[in-house]
C-alpha positions as CSV (number, residue, x, y, z in Angstrom):
1,M,0.0,0.0,0.0
2,T,1.1,3.5,-0.7
3,S,0.6,4.8,2.9
4,N,-1.6,4.5,5.9
5,G,-5.2,5.4,5.3
6,I,-8.6,4.0,5.0
7,V,-9.7,1.4,2.5
8,L,-13.5,1.7,2.5
9,L,-15.5,-1.3,1.3
10,S,-19.0,-0.4,0.4
11,G,-21.9,-1.7,-1.6
12,P,-25.4,-3.1,-1.1
13,P,-26.2,-5.9,1.3
14,C,-25.0,-9.4,0.2
15,S,-22.4,-8.0,-2.3
16,G,-19.4,-9.7,-0.7
17,K,-17.9,-6.8,1.3
18,S,-17.4,-8.7,4.6
19,T,-15.9,-11.8,3.1
20,A,-13.4,-9.9,0.9
21,G,-12.7,-7.5,3.8
22,A,-11.7,-10.3,6.1
23,V,-9.3,-11.7,3.5
24,L,-7.9,-8.3,2.8
25,A,-7.3,-7.6,6.4
26,E,-5.4,-10.9,6.8
27,E,-2.9,-10.1,4.0
28,R,0.3,-8.4,5.2
29,T,1.3,-5.0,4.0
30,S,4.7,-4.4,2.5
31,S,5.9,-3.3,5.9
32,G,4.8,-6.6,7.4
33,H,1.9,-5.2,9.3
34,G,-1.7,-6.3,9.0
35,R,-4.6,-4.1,8.3
36,I,-7.2,-3.2,10.9
37,H,-10.6,-4.5,9.8
38,L,-13.6,-2.6,11.2
39,E,-17.0,-3.9,10.2
40,V,-19.7,-1.5,11.2
41,D,-22.3,-4.3,11.5
42,T,-20.1,-6.2,14.0
43,L,-19.5,-3.1,16.0
44,F,-23.2,-2.4,16.0
45,E,-23.9,-5.9,17.5
46,L,-21.3,-5.3,20.2
47,L,-22.5,-1.9,21.2
48,F,-26.3,-2.4,20.8
49,P,-27.1,-6.1,21.2
50,E,-30.7,-5.4,22.1
51,S,-31.4,-2.7,19.4
52,D,-34.3,-2.8,17.1
53,R,-31.8,-1.6,14.5
54,N,-33.2,1.9,14.5
55,R,-31.6,4.8,12.6
56,D,-30.1,6.5,15.7
57,D,-28.4,3.3,16.9
58,R,-27.1,2.7,13.4
59,M,-25.6,6.1,13.2
60,R,-24.0,5.7,16.6
61,A,-22.3,2.5,15.3
62,Y,-21.1,4.3,12.3
63,D,-19.8,7.2,14.5
64,A,-18.0,4.7,16.7
65,A,-16.4,2.9,13.8
66,H,-15.2,6.2,12.3
67,L,-13.7,7.3,15.6
68,L,-11.8,4.0,15.9
69,A,-10.7,4.3,12.3
70,R,-9.3,7.8,12.9
71,M,-7.5,6.6,16.0
72,F,-5.8,3.7,14.1
73,V,-4.9,5.9,11.1
74,D,-3.4,8.5,13.4
75,R,-1.2,5.8,14.8
76,G,0.0,4.9,11.3
77,E,-2.2,1.9,10.6
78,T,-4.1,1.0,7.5
79,V,-7.8,0.5,8.2
80,V,-10.2,-1.6,6.1
81,L,-13.6,0.0,7.0
82,E,-16.6,-2.0,5.8
83,C,-20.4,-1.4,5.6
84,T,-22.9,-0.3,3.0
85,Y,-22.3,3.5,3.1
86,A,-25.4,4.2,1.0
87,R,-26.6,7.2,3.0
88,R,-25.2,10.7,3.0
89,D,-25.2,11.0,6.8
90,Q,-23.2,7.7,7.1
91,R,-20.6,9.2,4.7
92,A,-20.7,12.6,6.4
93,S,-20.0,10.9,9.7
94,L,-16.7,9.5,8.3
95,L,-15.7,12.9,6.9
96,K,-16.4,14.5,10.3
97,A,-14.2,11.9,12.0
98,L,-11.4,12.5,9.5
99,A,-11.5,16.3,9.7
100,G,-8.0,17.7,10.0
101,S,-6.4,14.4,9.0
102,S,-4.4,14.0,5.8
103,A,-5.2,10.3,5.7
104,P,-6.2,9.2,2.2
105,L,-9.5,7.5,1.6
106,W,-9.8,4.8,-1.1
107,V,-13.2,3.6,-1.9
108,V,-14.0,0.1,-3.2
109,E,-17.6,-0.5,-4.2
110,F,-18.9,-4.0,-4.6
111,F,-21.5,-4.4,-7.4
112,V,-24.1,-7.1,-7.2
113,T,-27.3,-7.6,-9.3
114,P,-30.5,-7.6,-7.3
115,D,-31.2,-11.2,-8.2
116,E,-27.7,-12.3,-7.0
117,A,-28.1,-10.3,-3.8
118,V,-31.5,-11.9,-3.0
119,S,-30.0,-15.4,-3.8
120,R,-27.1,-14.7,-1.4
121,F,-29.6,-13.4,1.2
122,R,-31.5,-16.6,1.1
123,E,-28.4,-18.5,2.0
124,R,-27.5,-16.4,5.0
125,H,-28.2,-17.7,8.5
126,Q,-27.7,-14.6,10.6
127,A,-30.1,-12.2,12.4
128,T,-31.0,-9.2,10.3
129,D,-33.6,-6.6,9.9
130,L,-33.6,-7.1,6.1
131,D,-36.0,-9.0,4.0
132,E,-35.8,-10.0,0.3
133,A,-37.6,-6.9,-0.9
134,L,-35.2,-4.6,1.0
135,V,-32.2,-6.4,-0.3
136,R,-33.5,-6.1,-3.9
137,E,-34.3,-2.4,-3.4
138,R,-30.9,-1.6,-2.0
139,A,-29.1,-3.5,-4.7
140,E,-31.1,-1.6,-7.4
141,A,-30.7,1.8,-5.8
142,F,-27.1,1.8,-4.5
143,P,-25.4,5.2,-5.1
144,Y,-22.2,4.1,-6.9
145,F,-19.4,6.7,-7.1
146,D,-17.4,7.2,-10.3
147,E,-14.0,7.6,-8.5
148,A,-14.3,4.3,-6.6
149,L,-12.8,1.0,-7.7
150,R,-15.8,-1.1,-8.8
151,V,-15.7,-4.8,-8.1
152,E,-18.1,-7.2,-9.7
153,S,-18.8,-9.4,-6.7
154,S,-19.9,-12.5,-8.6
155,A,-16.9,-12.3,-11.0
156,E,-14.3,-13.7,-8.7
157,T,-13.7,-15.3,-5.3
158,P,-13.3,-13.2,-2.1
159,E,-9.6,-14.1,-2.2
160,E,-9.3,-12.9,-5.8
161,H,-11.2,-9.7,-5.0
162,A,-8.8,-9.0,-2.1
163,Q,-5.8,-9.6,-4.3
164,S,-7.2,-7.3,-7.0
165,I,-7.7,-4.6,-4.3
166,I,-4.2,-5.1,-3.0
167,T,-2.8,-4.8,-6.6
168,W,-4.8,-1.7,-7.2
169,L,-3.6,-0.1,-3.9
170,Q,0.0,-1.0,-4.8
171,Q,-0.4,1.0,-8.0
172,G,-0.9,4.2,-5.9
173,P,-4.4,5.1,-6.9
174,R,-5.5,8.7,-6.2
175,P,-7.7,8.9,-3.1
176,V,-11.3,9.9,-3.6
177,D,-12.6,13.4,-3.3
178,Q,-14.2,12.9,0.1
179,E,-16.7,15.7,-0.2
180,A,-17.9,14.6,-3.7
181,W,-18.2,11.0,-2.4
182,A,-20.2,12.1,0.6
183,R,-22.6,14.1,-1.6
184,T,-23.5,11.1,-3.8
185,G,-25.0,9.2,-0.9
186,R,-28.8,8.7,-0.7
187,G,-31.0,10.6,1.8
188,W,-33.5,8.8,4.1
189,R,-37.0,8.4,2.9
């Protein structure tokens, strides 16, 4: 990797972010260090185990993940930050946490067709507030960003995706325009 910073994995539910993120975090950087993998959903479960998954609790989990990411980046670590990041306020929360930092932000977006997302959702065996209709809607309406690396989630294995991301990062891609990325998020309905 070119320097410490945040590699953000985003995309609709069931697009392969978590699996590729775990593989990516296990790979060693050129300095021999690992990457810190922060999954917002995992942090959410730790912080709010009894939550009905309301919007306020979700934003608190995003805020907590972003503060942790900032802490690790300020200590010279590379952070793999992973969640959907479809909403403007989720993206704005990260920018607020990074205010005053020169840490680069590289965004990798996982693309999945609505049918593939629903098929993967049917195979999951974890508690969720999603249903097939929501998974389909979120795959159809995800706000992709032109400056992000786009990954076709069904085109390769998670290990191959992680290697592709590592190769891309080793090429020294330009970090995203954080403000432009934040503006492309969706509002709440």
